[in-house]
N, CA, C and O atoms as a DFTB+ gen file, in Angstrom:
636 C
 N C O
     1  1     -18.006     -39.178      13.611
     2  2     -16.930     -38.833      12.717
     3  2     -15.608     -38.935      13.470
     4  3     -15.475     -38.408      14.574
     5  1     -14.665     -39.591      12.891
     6  2     -13.327     -39.663      13.463
     7  2     -12.554     -38.441      12.975
     8  3     -12.397     -38.258      11.768
     9  1     -12.071     -37.608      13.883
    10  2     -11.393     -36.375      13.483
    11  2      -9.878     -36.476      13.536
    12  3      -9.188     -35.638      12.955
    13  1      -9.346     -37.477      14.214
    14  2      -7.898     -37.642      14.273
    15  2      -7.546     -39.074      14.626
    16  3      -8.141     -39.681      15.516
    17  1      -6.566     -39.597      13.907
    18  2      -6.012     -40.927      14.197
    19  2      -4.496     -40.817      14.048
    20  3      -3.992     -40.616      12.942
    21  1      -3.774     -40.949      15.149
    22  2      -2.326     -40.768      15.152
    23  2      -1.622     -41.658      14.136
    24  3      -0.723     -41.189      13.437
    25  1      -2.003     -42.924      14.035
    26  2      -1.313     -43.842      13.129
    27  2      -1.462     -43.393      11.669
    28  3      -0.489     -43.441      10.917
    29  1      -2.636     -42.968      11.263
    30  2      -2.861     -42.502       9.890
    31  2      -2.135     -41.179       9.649
    32  3      -1.516     -40.997       8.600
    33  1      -2.204     -40.259      10.604
    34  2      -1.512     -38.981      10.461
    35  2      -0.010     -39.203      10.293
    36  3       0.607     -38.607       9.411
    37  1       0.582     -40.053      11.128
    38  2       2.020     -40.341      11.038
    39  2       2.380     -40.959       9.698
    40  3       3.419     -40.639       9.122
    41  1       1.538     -41.830       9.209
    42  2       1.770     -42.484       7.913
    43  2       1.718     -41.474       6.766
    44  3       2.540     -41.526       5.852
    45  1       0.754     -40.559       6.815
    46  2       0.541     -39.610       5.725
    47  2       1.443     -38.371       5.809
    48  3       1.856     -37.840       4.778
    49  1       1.753     -37.905       7.035
    50  2       2.438     -36.622       7.220
    51  2       3.806     -36.778       7.856
    52  3       4.764     -36.133       7.430
    53  1       3.909     -37.618       8.863
    54  2       5.171     -37.795       9.569
    55  2       4.958     -37.920      11.059
    56  3       3.837     -37.797      11.554
    57  1       6.037     -38.165      11.767
    58  2       5.946     -38.423      13.206
    59  2       5.910     -37.139      14.043
    60  3       6.922     -36.745      14.623
    61  1       4.769     -36.504      14.101
    62  2       4.594     -35.308      14.918
    63  2       3.785     -35.667      16.157
    64  3       2.842     -36.456      16.090
    65  1       4.160     -35.084      17.277
    66  2       3.417     -35.272      18.514
    67  2       2.672     -33.984      18.842
    68  3       3.261     -32.903      18.839
    69  1       1.400     -34.096      19.119
    70  2       0.599     -32.938      19.492
    71  2       0.600     -32.803      21.006
    72  3       0.476     -33.790      21.732
    73  1       0.743     -31.549      21.479
    74  2       0.839     -31.312      22.910
    75  2      -0.377     -30.592      23.476
    76  3      -0.558     -30.542      24.692
    77  1      -1.216     -30.031      22.598
    78  2      -2.331     -29.228      23.085
    79  2      -3.390     -29.092      21.996
    80  3      -3.073     -29.064      20.807
    81  1      -4.648     -29.007      22.415
    82  2      -5.761     -28.689      21.512
    83  2      -6.289     -27.313      21.903
    84  3      -6.451     -27.013      23.086
    85  1      -6.555     -26.477      20.893
    86  2      -7.062     -25.123      21.118
    87  2      -8.356     -24.928      20.346
    88  3      -8.623     -25.627      19.368
    89  1      -9.149     -23.977      20.793
    90  2     -10.413     -23.652      20.140
    91  2     -10.554     -22.136      20.119
    92  3     -10.199     -21.461      21.085
    93  1     -11.074     -21.603      19.011
    94  2     -11.191     -20.165      18.841
    95  2     -12.533     -19.833      18.200
    96  3     -12.959     -20.505      17.261
    97  1     -13.202     -18.794      18.708
    98  2     -14.480     -18.341      18.171
    99  2     -14.317     -16.916      17.648
   100  3     -13.801     -16.047      18.351
   101  1     -14.759     -16.680      16.416
   102  2     -14.783     -15.341      15.832
   103  2     -16.229     -15.032      15.472
   104  3     -16.816     -15.703      14.622
   105  1     -16.807     -14.020      16.114
   106  2     -18.228     -13.723      15.962
   107  2     -18.570     -13.068      14.627
   108  3     -19.629     -13.333      14.059
   109  1     -17.678     -12.214      14.123
   110  2     -17.998     -11.408      12.942
   111  2     -17.452     -12.010      11.648
   112  3     -16.353     -12.564      11.625
   113  1     -18.234     -11.895      10.571
   114  2     -17.754     -12.252       9.232
   115  2     -16.645     -11.270       8.858
   116  3     -16.738     -10.078       9.152
   117  1     -15.596     -11.776       8.210
   118  2     -14.490     -10.909       7.810
   119  2     -13.443     -10.718       8.880
   120  3     -12.579      -9.851       8.752
   121  1     -13.503     -11.519       9.944
   122  2     -12.455     -11.483      10.960
   123  2     -11.233     -12.211      10.391
   124  3     -11.330     -13.352       9.939
   125  1     -10.099     -11.540      10.421
   126  2      -8.851     -12.128       9.939
   127  2      -7.938     -12.328      11.135
   128  3      -7.736     -11.415      11.936
   129  1      -7.395     -13.519      11.249
   130  2      -6.414     -13.832      12.280
   131  2      -5.159     -14.319      11.553
   132  3      -5.211     -15.238      10.735
   133  1      -4.044     -13.685      11.869
   134  2      -2.796     -14.128      11.253
   135  2      -2.237     -13.069      10.327
   136  3      -2.744     -11.953      10.209
   137  1      -1.218     -13.464       9.711
   138  2      -0.592     -14.774       9.584
   139  2       0.413     -14.967      10.738
   140  3       1.295     -14.128      10.922
   141  1       0.295     -16.032      11.497
   142  2       1.086     -16.254      12.707
   143  2       2.021     -17.453      12.565
   144  3       1.765     -18.385      11.802
   145  1       3.113     -17.395      13.327
   146  2       4.027     -18.539      13.456
   147  2       4.877     -18.321      14.699
   148  3       4.894     -17.233      15.274
   149  1       5.578     -19.368      15.102
   150  2       6.535     -19.281      16.199
   151  2       7.903     -19.714      15.695
   152  3       8.019     -20.664      14.921
   153  1       8.938     -19.006      16.141
   154  2      10.315     -19.321      15.777
   155  2      10.805     -20.559      16.516
   156  3      10.275     -20.918      17.567
   157  1      11.828     -21.209      15.953
   158  2      12.521     -22.289      16.660
   159  2      13.156     -21.726      17.918
   160  3      13.559     -20.563      17.893
   161  1      13.274     -22.442      18.991
   162  2      12.950     -23.862      19.122
   163  2      11.495     -24.127      19.530
   164  3      11.163     -25.236      19.950
   165  1      10.640     -23.126      19.410
   166  2       9.237     -23.277      19.794
   167  2       8.304     -23.303      18.584
   168  3       7.105     -23.063      18.726
   169  1       8.841     -23.593      17.395
   170  2       8.015     -23.646      16.185
   171  2       6.875     -24.645      16.386
   172  3       7.030     -25.669      17.050
   173  1       5.729     -24.316      15.793
   174  2       4.538     -25.159      15.936
   175  2       4.069     -25.679      14.589
   176  3       4.091     -24.957      13.592
   177  1       3.650     -26.915      14.566
   178  2       2.805     -27.436      13.506
   179  2       1.373     -27.346      14.012
   180  3       1.123     -27.484      15.209
   181  1       0.426     -27.114      13.094
   182  2      -0.982     -27.002      13.495
   183  2      -1.833     -27.858      12.570
   184  3      -1.639     -27.857      11.354
   185  1      -2.763     -28.580      13.147
   186  2      -3.771     -29.316      12.399
   187  2      -5.102     -28.632      12.691
   188  3      -5.624     -28.711      13.803
   189  1      -5.647     -27.953      11.668
   190  2      -6.780     -27.046      11.854
   191  2      -8.041     -27.628      11.230
   192  3      -8.010     -28.206      10.144
   193  1      -9.159     -27.459      11.949
   194  2     -10.460     -27.820      11.394
   195  2     -11.513     -26.843      11.895
   196  3     -11.355     -26.229      12.950
   197  1     -12.575     -26.709      11.136
   198  2     -13.675     -25.816      11.487
   199  2     -14.769     -26.660      12.136
   200  3     -15.152     -27.705      11.610
   201  1     -15.268     -26.195      13.287
   202  2     -16.315     -26.950      13.971
   203  2     -17.645     -26.195      13.986
   204  3     -18.645     -26.688      14.508
   205  1     -17.641     -24.993      13.405
   206  2     -18.874     -24.210      13.284
   207  2     -18.633     -23.032      12.369
   208  3     -17.588     -22.385      12.454
   209  1     -19.590     -22.739      11.488
   210  2     -19.404     -21.644      10.546
   211  2     -18.537     -22.070       9.376
   212  3     -18.584     -23.222       8.944
   213  1     -17.733     -21.120       8.858
   214  2     -16.870     -21.405       7.709
   215  2     -15.728     -20.405       7.681
   216  3     -15.877     -19.262       8.114
   217  1     -14.585     -20.846       7.165
   218  2     -13.428     -19.971       7.072
   219  2     -12.568     -20.335       5.877
   220  3     -12.590     -21.467       5.392
   221  1     -11.813     -19.353       5.414
   222  2     -10.754     -19.598       4.447
   223  2      -9.479     -19.709       5.264
   224  3      -9.064     -18.747       5.911
   225  1      -8.855     -20.880       5.237
   226  2      -7.660     -21.147       6.030
   227  2      -6.449     -21.122       5.111
   228  3      -6.484     -21.694       4.021
   229  1      -5.374     -20.462       5.543
   230  2      -4.213     -20.214       4.683
   231  2      -2.928     -20.595       5.402
   232  3      -2.763     -20.327       6.592
   233  1      -2.015     -21.227       4.658
   234  2      -0.668     -21.527       5.139
   235  2       0.326     -21.007       4.104
   236  3       0.163     -21.242       2.906
   237  1       1.364     -20.294       4.574
   238  2       2.382     -19.703       3.706
   239  2       3.746     -20.266       4.085
   240  3       4.129     -20.250       5.255
   241  1       4.477     -20.764       3.091
   242  2       5.824     -21.282       3.306
   243  2       6.779     -20.102       3.533
   244  3       6.953     -19.271       2.642
   245  1       7.393     -20.025       4.711
   246  2       8.323     -18.943       5.017
   247  2       9.739     -19.484       5.284
   248  3      10.527     -18.860       5.995
   249  1      10.047     -20.649       4.704
   250  2      11.368     -21.255       4.865
   251  2      12.281     -20.763       3.739
   252  3      12.116     -21.168       2.588
   253  1      13.250     -19.887       4.066
   254  2      14.193     -19.371       3.069
   255  2      14.898     -20.534       2.384
   256  3      15.370     -21.460       3.044
   257  1      14.967     -20.482       1.058
   258  2      15.619     -21.534       0.286
   259  2      14.671     -22.623      -0.170
   260  3      15.054     -23.460      -0.988
   261  1      13.447     -22.642       0.330
   262  2      12.468     -23.645      -0.086
   263  2      12.005     -23.346      -1.516
   264  3      11.849     -22.181      -1.880
   265  1      11.786     -24.381      -2.326
   266  2      11.268     -24.144      -3.683
   267  2       9.866     -23.526      -3.667
   268  3       9.421     -22.991      -4.682
   269  1       9.175     -23.593      -2.542
   270  2       7.836     -22.999      -2.448
   271  2       7.813     -21.794      -1.503
   272  3       6.751     -21.409      -1.014
   273  1       8.992     -21.197      -1.243
   274  2       9.073     -20.033      -0.363
   275  2       8.136     -18.925      -0.851
   276  3       8.142     -18.566      -2.029
   277  1       7.333     -18.391       0.069
   278  2       6.417     -17.309      -0.273
   279  2       5.126     -17.753      -0.934
   280  3       4.237     -16.935      -1.172
   281  1       5.012     -19.037      -1.234
   282  2       3.789     -19.564      -1.834
   283  2       2.838     -19.995      -0.720
   284  3       3.246     -20.206       0.422
   285  1       1.564     -20.119      -1.079
   286  2       0.571     -20.457      -0.064
   287  2      -0.415     -21.496      -0.579
   288  3      -0.519     -21.751      -1.779
   289  1      -1.125     -22.079       0.361
   290  2      -2.306     -22.882       0.068
   291  2      -3.457     -22.239       0.830
   292  3      -3.276     -21.724       1.934
   293  1      -4.632     -22.275       0.233
   294  2      -5.835     -21.727       0.857
   295  2      -6.956     -22.735       0.676
   296  3      -7.211     -23.191      -0.439
   297  1      -7.629     -23.085       1.769
   298  2      -8.663     -24.109       1.751
   299  2      -9.870     -23.600       2.533
   300  3      -9.721     -23.031       3.614
   301  1     -11.061     -23.808       1.983
   302  2     -12.267     -23.481       2.739
   303  2     -12.573     -24.638       3.677
   304  3     -12.737     -25.783       3.253
   305  1     -12.646     -24.311       4.954
   306  2     -12.971     -25.303       5.969
   307  2     -14.343     -24.979       6.544
   308  3     -14.628     -23.836       6.901
   309  1     -15.186     -25.999       6.626
   310  2     -16.497     -25.873       7.254
   311  2     -16.736     -27.116       8.100
   312  3     -16.082     -28.143       7.916
   313  1     -17.669     -27.010       9.018
   314  2     -18.032     -28.193       9.812
   315  2     -18.610     -29.266       8.897
   316  3     -18.409     -30.459       9.125
   317  1     -19.330     -28.837       7.860
   318  2     -19.987     -29.787       6.957
   319  2     -18.997     -30.525       6.062
   320  3     -19.134     -31.731       5.856
   321  1     -17.988     -29.809       5.521
   322  2     -17.086     -30.510       4.592
   323  2     -16.045     -31.351       5.324
   324  3     -15.423     -32.216       4.707
   325  1     -15.836     -31.122       6.620
   326  2     -14.953     -31.969       7.414
   327  2     -13.479     -31.887       7.053
   328  3     -12.678     -32.655       7.586
   329  1     -13.099     -30.979       6.164
   330  2     -11.691     -30.866       5.772
   331  2     -10.851     -30.362       6.936
   332  3     -11.330     -29.674       7.837
   333  1      -9.578     -30.735       6.878
   334  2      -8.601     -30.231       7.838
   335  2      -7.389     -29.750       7.054
   336  3      -7.128     -30.230       5.951
   337  1      -6.651     -28.809       7.618
   338  2      -5.429     -28.318       6.994
   339  2      -4.274     -28.533       7.955
   340  3      -4.317     -28.103       9.108
   341  1      -3.235     -29.207       7.462
   342  2      -2.003     -29.380       8.223
   343  2      -1.077     -28.217       7.855
   344  3      -0.768     -28.007       6.682
   345  1      -0.640     -27.469       8.863
   346  2       0.284     -26.346       8.697
   347  2       1.584     -26.743       9.392
   348  3       1.669     -26.688      10.619
   349  1       2.605     -27.145       8.615
   350  2       3.841     -27.614       9.239
   351  2       4.635     -26.486       9.896
   352  3       4.422     -25.315       9.585
   353  1       5.552     -26.836      10.803
   354  2       6.479     -25.826      11.302
   355  2       7.209     -25.193      10.109
   356  3       7.535     -25.877       9.139
   357  1       7.462     -23.884      10.192
   358  2       8.110     -23.190       9.078
   359  2       7.116     -22.535       8.128
   360  3       7.504     -21.960       7.110
   361  1       5.834     -22.627       8.466
   362  2       4.775     -22.002       7.673
   363  2       4.021     -21.022       8.567
   364  3       3.807     -21.284       9.750
   365  1       3.620     -19.884       7.983
   366  2       2.753     -18.937       8.687
   367  2       1.308     -19.359       8.445
   368  3       0.974     -19.875       7.378
   369  1       0.460     -19.138       9.438
   370  2      -0.927     -19.583       9.361
   371  2      -1.878     -18.427       9.656
   372  3      -1.624     -17.597      10.529
   373  1      -2.976     -18.394       8.907
   374  2      -4.014     -17.414       9.172
   375  2      -5.328     -17.843       8.563
   376  3      -5.387     -18.806       7.799
   377  1      -6.394     -17.115       8.908
   378  2      -7.699     -17.423       8.335
   379  2      -8.580     -16.199       8.309
   380  3      -8.322     -15.206       8.989
   381  1      -9.632     -16.291       7.507
   382  2     -10.667     -15.266       7.413
   383  2     -12.010     -15.951       7.567
   384  3     -12.281     -16.949       6.900
   385  1     -12.857     -15.420       8.449
   386  2     -14.173     -16.028       8.655
   387  2     -15.119     -15.671       7.516
   388  3     -15.135     -14.539       7.033
   389  1     -15.895     -16.642       7.104
   390  2     -16.852     -16.477       6.008
   391  2     -18.296     -16.416       6.495
   392  3     -19.179     -15.950       5.776
   393  1     -18.530     -16.884       7.707
   394  2     -19.863     -16.882       8.322
   395  2     -19.746     -16.370       9.756
   396  3     -18.675     -16.437      10.359
   397  1     -20.856     -15.855      10.302
   398  2     -20.811     -15.426      11.707
   399  2     -20.586     -16.608      12.637
   400  3     -20.907     -17.751      12.310
   401  1     -20.032     -16.310      13.794
   402  2     -19.811     -17.310      14.839
   403  2     -19.036     -18.524      14.327
   404  3     -19.422     -19.672      14.548
   405  1     -17.949     -18.239      13.649
   406  2     -17.097     -19.309      13.137
   407  2     -16.155     -19.779      14.241
   408  3     -15.498     -18.984      14.913
   409  1     -16.113     -21.092      14.401
   410  2     -15.310     -21.695      15.455
   411  2     -14.325     -22.680      14.851
   412  3     -14.694     -23.537      14.048
   413  1     -13.058     -22.544      15.250
   414  2     -12.057     -23.493      14.780
   415  2     -11.470     -24.239      15.966
   416  3     -11.465     -23.763      17.101
   417  1     -10.979     -25.420      15.654
   418  2     -10.286     -26.248      16.623
   419  2      -8.962     -26.634      15.977
   420  3      -8.919     -26.995      14.801
   421  1      -7.884     -26.557      16.749
   422  2      -6.605     -26.938      16.162
   423  2      -5.689     -27.562      17.197
   424  3      -5.648     -27.163      18.361
   425  1      -4.959     -28.557      16.723
   426  2      -3.972     -29.256      17.519
   427  2      -2.616     -28.611      17.218
   428  3      -2.358     -28.234      16.075
   429  1      -1.752     -28.480      18.221
   430  2      -0.428     -27.898      18.012
   431  2       0.662     -28.835      18.517
   432  3       0.450     -29.631      19.431
   433  1       1.835     -28.718      17.898
   434  2       2.957     -29.592      18.235
   435  2       3.913     -28.963      19.246
   436  3       4.886     -29.596      19.658
   437  1       3.640     -27.718      19.649
   438  2       4.451     -27.066      20.658
   439  2       3.575     -26.063      21.402
   440  3       2.577     -25.587      20.860
   441  1       3.939     -25.745      22.626
   442  2       3.168     -24.806      23.429
   443  2       3.399     -23.373      22.952
   444  3       4.427     -23.071      22.347
   445  1       2.443     -22.504      23.227
   446  2       2.582     -21.096      22.884
   447  2       3.738     -20.481      23.659
   448  3       3.918     -20.742      24.849
   449  1       4.521     -19.655      22.959
   450  2       5.624     -18.929      23.578
   451  2       5.589     -17.492      23.067
   452  3       5.864     -17.240      21.894
   453  1       5.250     -16.548      23.947
   454  2       5.201     -15.134      23.559
   455  2       6.554     -14.661      23.039
   456  3       6.615     -13.827      22.136
   457  1       7.629     -15.186      23.602
   458  2       8.979     -14.802      23.185
   459  2       9.271     -15.194      21.739
   460  3      10.044     -14.514      21.065
   461  1       8.670     -16.270      21.253
   462  2       8.935     -16.785      19.912
   463  2       7.813     -16.473      18.919
   464  3       7.903     -16.823      17.743
   465  1       6.771     -15.820      19.395
   466  2       5.594     -15.492      18.585
   467  2       5.937     -14.409      17.562
   468  3       6.478     -13.361      17.916
   469  1       5.620     -14.667      16.295
   470  2       5.882     -13.717      15.219
   471  2       4.707     -13.727      14.247
   472  3       3.778     -14.524      14.380
   473  1       4.767     -12.827      13.268
   474  2       3.704     -12.756      12.285
   475  2       4.183     -12.211      10.965
   476  3       5.323     -11.767      10.819
   477  1       3.284     -12.257      10.011
   478  2       3.515     -11.817       8.640
   479  2       2.268     -11.072       8.203
   480  3       1.157     -11.483       8.537
   481  1       2.430      -9.979       7.458
   482  2       1.293      -9.165       7.024
   483  2       0.346     -10.003       6.173
   484  3       0.742     -10.555       5.147
   485  1      -0.891     -10.089       6.604
   486  2      -1.894     -10.966       5.984
   487  2      -2.170     -10.627       4.536
   488  3      -2.434     -11.523       3.735
   489  1      -2.115      -9.333       4.175
   490  2      -2.465      -8.934       2.806
   491  2      -1.261      -8.459       2.000
   492  3      -1.406      -7.645       1.088
   493  1      -0.075      -8.962       2.330
   494  2       1.135      -8.643       1.573
   495  2       0.898      -9.029       0.107
   496  3       0.622     -10.194      -0.178
   497  1       1.001      -8.078      -0.824
   498  2       0.763      -8.393      -2.247
   499  2       1.713      -9.462      -2.789
   500  3       1.366     -10.178      -3.728
   501  1       2.909      -9.575      -2.204
   502  2       3.877     -10.576      -2.670
   503  2       3.375     -12.005      -2.468
   504  3       3.836     -12.927      -3.142
   505  1       2.434     -12.191      -1.545
   506  2       1.923     -13.536      -1.264
   507  2       0.834     -13.953      -2.254
   508  3       0.644     -15.146      -2.490
   509  1       0.129     -13.002      -2.827
   510  2      -0.905     -13.309      -3.822
   511  2      -2.103     -14.060      -3.268
   512  3      -2.748     -14.811      -4.000
   513  1      -2.413     -13.875      -2.004
   514  2      -3.555     -14.573      -1.406
   515  2      -4.842     -13.861      -1.829
   516  3      -4.964     -12.645      -1.683
   517  1      -5.784     -14.618      -2.346
   518  2      -7.070     -14.076      -2.778
   519  2      -8.056     -14.138      -1.611
   520  3      -8.908     -15.025      -1.546
   521  1      -7.924     -13.177      -0.690
   522  2      -8.809     -13.127       0.463
   523  2     -10.214     -12.750       0.015
   524  3     -10.366     -11.960      -0.917
   525  1     -11.239     -13.292       0.652
   526  2     -12.625     -13.051       0.228
   527  2     -13.232     -11.764       0.795
   528  3     -14.416     -11.736       1.133
   529  1     -12.420     -10.688       0.902
   530  2     -12.924      -9.423       1.420
   531  2     -11.978      -8.305       1.023
   532  3     -10.820      -8.554       0.688
   533  1     -12.467      -7.079       1.060
   534  2     -11.629      -5.910       0.845
   535  2     -10.819      -5.663       2.105
   536  3     -11.312      -5.855       3.217
   537  1      -9.577      -5.239       1.931
   538  2      -8.691      -5.019       3.070
   539  2      -9.282      -4.028       4.068
   540  3      -9.087      -4.174       5.275
   541  1      -9.998      -3.027       3.576
   542  2     -10.576      -2.015       4.459
   543  2     -11.668      -2.593       5.361
   544  3     -11.950      -2.040       6.424
   545  1     -12.279      -3.699       4.944
   546  2     -13.378      -4.297       5.707
   547  2     -12.913      -5.392       6.670
   548  3     -13.706      -5.911       7.456
   549  1     -11.630      -5.739       6.604
   550  2     -11.118      -6.807       7.458
   551  2     -11.133      -6.384       8.922
   552  3     -10.743      -5.269       9.268
   553  1     -11.582      -7.283       9.754
   554  2     -11.542      -7.060      11.204
   555  2     -10.262      -7.717      11.719
   556  3     -10.117      -8.940      11.698
   557  1      -9.329      -6.862      12.187
   558  2      -8.009      -7.318      12.600
   559  2      -7.680      -6.834      14.006
   560  3      -8.178      -5.798      14.446
   561  1      -6.847      -7.579      14.697
   562  2      -6.307      -7.106      15.967
   563  2      -5.222      -6.069      15.658
   564  3      -4.702      -6.023      14.543
   565  1      -4.890      -5.253      16.633
   566  2      -3.796      -4.289      16.464
   567  2      -2.498      -5.020      16.120
   568  3      -1.727      -4.569      15.273
   569  1      -2.272      -6.131      16.772
   570  2      -1.069      -6.935      16.515
   571  2      -0.990      -7.333      15.044
   572  3       0.070      -7.215      14.429
   573  1      -2.100      -7.804      14.474
   574  2      -2.089      -8.274      13.085
   575  2      -1.993      -7.123      12.084
   576  3      -1.518      -7.330      10.967
   577  1      -2.422      -5.942      12.444
   578  2      -2.294      -4.767      11.557
   579  2      -0.847      -4.343      11.370
   580  3      -0.510      -3.717      10.366
   581  1       0.018      -4.679      12.333
   582  2       1.395      -4.173      12.354
   583  2       2.445      -5.195      11.923
   584  3       3.637      -4.957      12.117
   585  1       2.045      -6.303      11.355
   586  2       3.006      -7.345      11.003
   587  2       3.839      -6.933       9.775
   588  3       3.378      -6.144       8.951
   589  1       5.063      -7.468       9.655
   590  2       5.942      -7.113       8.540
   591  2       5.558      -7.833       7.239
   592  3       4.860      -8.847       7.248
   593  1       6.031      -7.281       6.141
   594  2       5.912      -7.920       4.831
   595  2       6.892      -9.091       4.763
   596  3       7.831      -9.168       5.555
   597  1       6.670      -9.997       3.819
   598  2       7.566     -11.135       3.628
   599  2       8.995     -10.655       3.378
   600  3       9.939     -11.236       3.914
   601  1       9.170      -9.607       2.577
   602  2      10.501      -9.082       2.255
   603  2      11.213      -8.538       3.487
   604  3      12.440      -8.440       3.491
   605  1      10.476      -8.187       4.520
   606  2      11.054      -7.641       5.756
   607  2      11.265      -8.706       6.830
   608  3      11.795      -8.411       7.901
   609  1      10.860      -9.920       6.553
   610  2      10.830     -10.957       7.572
   611  2      12.209     -11.472       7.960
   612  3      12.406     -11.891       9.101
   613  1      13.155     -11.452       7.048
   614  2      14.476     -12.022       7.336
   615  2      14.429     -13.532       7.198
   616  3      13.606     -14.076       6.461
   617  1      15.310     -14.196       7.904
   618  2      15.397     -15.658       7.803
   619  2      14.785     -16.303       9.044
   620  3      15.498     -16.792       9.921
   621  1      13.469     -16.296       9.104
   622  2      12.773     -16.907      10.229
   623  2      13.042     -18.413      10.279
   624  3      13.249     -18.987      11.348
   625  1      13.033     -19.038       9.099
   626  2      13.304     -20.479       8.970
   627  2      14.174     -20.692       7.741
   628  3      14.044     -19.978       6.747
   629  1      15.056     -21.669       7.812
   630  2      15.917     -22.045       6.676
   631  2      15.490     -23.434       6.212
   632  3      15.312     -24.341       7.026
   633  1      15.331     -23.593       4.914
   634  2      14.892     -24.869       4.317
   635  2      15.995     -25.890       4.393
   636  3      15.820     -27.023       3.945
C-alpha cells in the first residue's frame, strides 16, 4: 500500500513540506488526546492515519473570521479502511480510541515547540462533536482536562 506520495498530495492539498513522522500508541479504549495545535510561527499541519486499532479523528477550524470557524470534521480511521485525515495549520486536532492498542502515525509540517503548544477543550458543547463515549469515561491527560473553551481561546489564528 502506498501511504504517501508528495506529488499527489501537493496537487490535491497544496505545497506543504513534512519535517517529521510521529507514532503514538494508546492502550485503552476511550483514550482522548487533544484537541491540540501550535501557534504561529510554529503552526503544524498534520497528515494522520491509523496503523492499528481504530479511532475517531477530529479537526476543528479555529481561524477567527473563517466561514467554518468552530466547525469540525470527524472521520473514523482504521488500519483496514486506509483513510487519512489532513489537518491544516489553523485547526485543532484530537482523537478518541475505539479499540484497544490503537496506534496512529502522523506526518507534521513543523517541529514540536512547547512554547507554542496550545489546546482546546475536547468536549466543548459549542463544537458539537459527537464523541463515541460519555465524558466521565474519557481517559485524558491532566493537560487535556484543563484546556479552554473555544469562546475563551482568543485569536489563535486569523483567517
